[in-house]
N, C-alpha and C positions, 0 to 999 in steps of 0.2 A: 544702693540700688537694689530693688526687690530681686531675689533669687528663688527659683522653684524649690530648691532644696540645697542642702550643703554641697553635694556631690554633682549637681548639674549647674554649671556656670553659664547661665543664658538668662536673658532679660525676658521678662515676662510677655511683652509683645512679640518678641522673636519666636518664643516658644509657641505662642497661640497661632502665628502665622505659619510656622512649620507643620503644626498638628492639622491646620485646616488644609494645607497643601497635601498632606498625606492622605487625609479622607477624600480629598478632591480627586487624587490618584486613583484611589479605590473605586470611586464612582465612575471614573473613566474606564477603568477595567471592567465594569458591568455594562458598558456600552452606551453611557450617557454622553451626550455631546458636549463639548468644551463650553459653550455659550451657556447651556443649561447648569452646568456644574459651577460656572462663574457666579450666576445668580443665586444658586442654592446656597453658596458659602459666602455670600454678602460681599463679593469684591465690587468696588465701585464701578469698574468697567471691565470689559473682556481684555482690553490691552493692559491694564494692571494685572488682571489674573495671569495673563501670558508672560509678562515680565517676571513676575515672582515665581511662577512655575519654572520658567527657564533658568532662573538663578538656582533653584533648588535641585532640578533634575537634569539640567544640562540640555534641555530641548523644550519646545513650546508644547502646550497641552494639545494643540492640534496634531503636532507631528507624533507626539505620545500616543493619541488616540488612533490616529491613522496607521502608524506602523505595527502597534501591538494588538489592537483590539477591533478595529474597524471591520475586518473580515468577520470576526465572530458576530457582530451585529447583522451583517448581511445574511450569514448562514442561518441565523436564528430567524430572522424575518421571513426568509424564504421557507424554511421548515414550517412555520407556523402558518403560512398561507399556501400551503402545498397544493390543496384542493381547489384553489381559485387560478383564474387565468392571469399568469405573471408575464409582464413584458419588460424589455430593457427600458423603455420610456417611463413606465410606472415606477420601477426601481430607482431610476436617476431622479425622478421628481421627489420621491420618498426620502433619498438621502442627500438631496439639494445639489445635485450635479446636473450638468447638460447631458443629453444622451451619449453624445459621442465621447465626452471626457470620462463618463461612467463605464462605458464599454472598454475604454483603454485601461482604467484602473483596474476593472474586474479581470481583464486579461492578464495584466501583470501579477495580479495576486494568485489566480487559480490555474493559470495557464490555458484558459479556454474562456469563450464569450459566456455571458449570463445566461443565454437561451439553451445553450449545450449543457452548462451546469444544471440549470433547473430541470432539463429533460432527463438528465441521469439521476437527479434525486427523486423525480417522480417515479422513475423505474424501480429505484431502491425501496421507495415506500410500497410501490405496488408488489414487488416480490414479497415483502414482509407480510402484506395482506393474503398473498397466494399461499404462503406457507401456514397461514392461520385458517386456511380452508375455504376462502372466497372464490368465487368463480371468475375465470379471466374477463368475461364479457362484463360483469360487474365492476371489477377493479379497474379496467381501462376507462370505462365511464366515470368512475369516481374520481380518477386523477386526471380528468379533462382531455383524454385522448379522442380526437374526432372521429376515429373508426377503428375497427378491429385491425385492419391492415397497419394503420399507423402505430397503434400499440405494439403490434407484433415486431415491426421493423425496429422501434426504439428499443424494445426489450432484448432483441437479438444482439444489439450493438454493445450492450452491457453484459449480458449473461450467455450469449452465443447459443441460445436455444429458445424456443418459442415459450410464451407464457403458459400455454396448455402442457407442454411437456414438463416444464418446470413445476406446475402445479401437480401433476400426477406423479412426479418423483417423491414428493413428499420430504419431509426432514425428521430424522431420527437422532436420538443420542446414542453415541457408541460407548458401550461399556468397555473401555480400553483394557482393564485387567483380563476380561474374558477374551477380548480380541487378541492380546498378546498370547494367551494360552493356547488359542487356536492356531495362530499363524507362526508361532516361534520356529517351527521346523521348515518354515518356506523361505527364510532369509539366511543367506550365508554371508560371512564376513572374511575379508582378508586385509592385509596392509601392503601397500606398495609405496616405492619412493618414485615419485613422478617427475618427469621433466616438464618444463614450462609449455603450456597450451596457448595458441592464439585462436581466438574465434570471431567471426563476423555475425552480429546478431540483430534481429528486428523484434519490435516490441508486439507481443501477443496479448499481454495484460498491462494496461497503463496505469500508473500512479497508485498502485495497490487497490483497484477497483474491486468491488465485491463480484467475483465471477468464478465458474466453475473451471478451475485450472486443469484438472485431469481431462475433462471433456474438450477443452480448448486445445491442449496438446494433442490429443487424438486426431482433432480435426486438421491440425497443421502437418501432422506426421502421416496422414493418409496419402499414399502414392499417387493417388488420382486427383488430389486437390490442386489448384493453381498455386496454393502458398507453398506446397511442398516442392513444386517445380521452381518457384522463386528461390528457394533456399538452395536448390541443386545448381542453379544457374552459375553461381561462383566457382564451383569446384568440379562440376561434372557429376554424372550419375552415381559413380562407384564411390568416390570420395565423399559425395553428398549424403551418403547413408550414414555417416559418423556426425552426429550432432550433439550440441551441448544447450542446456537450458538452465537458467539461473535467475535470481533476483539481482538486479544491478542498479546501483545509484548514479544518476547523472545530474550533477548540480544538486537541486532540491528534490527532484522527482526519483522514485524507485519504481523501476519498470521490470516486469518479468519477460526475459528476451530468450529467443530461440535462433540458433543458427549453426552452420557447419564450422568445423575446424579448418583454418587456413594456414598457409605457410608464411605468409606475410600481410601487412595491410596496405600494400601497394594496390591502387586502381580498385578500391572498394566504392560501391555506390555511396552517394553523400548521406542517405538515410539509414546506414548500417551503422551499429555501434562497433567500436573496436575494443575487445576486451582481452586482456592478457591474465590468464589464470597462473598463478605463481607456483614454481616447482616446490616440491616439498614431500612430506609424508602424508598419506591419505588412507583413511579406513574406507574400503570399497564394499558395498553391499549390493548383493544381487539375489534374485529369486531362484527357486528350483525348478522353474518352468524352462523349457526350451525356447518358446516364443511369448515374449511379454506383450507383443503388440496385438494379439488376438483379443485381449480385454484389458487394454492399456488403462483406462480410467480406474478400475478397480485395482491394478498394480500399483499406480501411482499413490492411490490411497493408502494401500497397504504399507508402502515405504514410508509415507507421511506419519502414519500412526504407530508403527513399530520402531523406526529410527528417529524421526525428528521429535517425536513427543515421547519416546521411551529411551532408546539407547543414549542419545545426547544428554538427556537429563541426567542419566545415571553417571555418564562418563564426561562430565563437563570440566573436569580438572585435566583432561587430556586434550581438549580442544585447542586449536590454534586459530584464534580469532582474526588474525592478520591476513588470513587467506579466505577464499570463498568456498562455500558449499555449492555443489552443482550437480546436474543430472547428466548422464551420457547415454545417448541412444544409438546403438550400432548392432547391425546383424540381427535384428528382430529382438534384440535384448536391452533392458534398461539397467543403468548401474548408477548407483547414488554415492558420491564422492564427498566425504566429510573431512576436512584438514584436521590433523592430529599433531601434536609435538612428539619429538623424538622421545622425550622422557614419559615413562608411564606405559608405553607399548612394548618396548623391549623385544620386539619381533616375535613374542610368543602368541601367534595368532590363534592357535588351538584353545588356549587358556581363555582368551577373550570370547571366542565363540560360545564357550560353555558358560561363561559369565552372561553373555547376552541372552542365552536360552533360560537361565536361572531367573534373571530379572524379568523376563517375558511371563514366567509362571506365577509372579506375584499377583 
């Protein structure tokens, strides 16, 4: 019997079939529909293609396409037609679903309906245009918002500010080396051995959406806001002043949450996350200011630039990845807690303070 070569013990027909199936799988990855791929690689019928594919990959081409790559095709199509009027009915027809079935499938994949997703993507495209210097009225019209008010409401739901304010803020590249040098003396570091903390949190940034986190924190921590009163309802005004913020993964979603420290998880509202922050050793960063809340957005940005993109990079061997990094807001101050291992810190806080200042000068 013919063999491809001496070290591949396979029949020619089997080899050709397996190679066809391999290339067929690559086409499915690119977003081509199974029936199109079956014709492209000359299978006599879709059912024969399906049986052969299942034998090789352990699933039908329809399931392979659906589970792994279908959502990529949806995203690509929506992005390519972003400036057009897109409806759930139109998308269902494009991808050969009934309207109701498509909405259900889309909800299962993205955790939101197609119209909500499309609106968020339009806003993200619009934000990019604003950063490039286009006017809000021009951008809103370009991306199909019916009115200035409609564009403003949709934009605020994603970025928590108006398109006009977002455009005026502008975007600039920060020279981190220069920033370290300027702010190196404004951050102090110490090490503590912390007990376990329980918190009840609510989502303020969902699914890693593009948003101004410092501005949103300032909004939620404003003592006059209804959101602040909601956070305090669990613990009372005094204890409610002690709050935690962190990125938290719930199933497949990663949410930025904020909430008070609680003594137990008993009788919490159903919409609250229950998070336990593990006990252990933490590097704790604080500013030299008496009141961090007076200009909280800039303080948060300072911590992010100097600690999350500076100190952590230089001290990654000391980090403990099994525990959470979090922010703590209490008594008008912000503290950033970074989990570290016992090894490497040695309790020599002063030495590490000097190391932080030295790397900041680089």
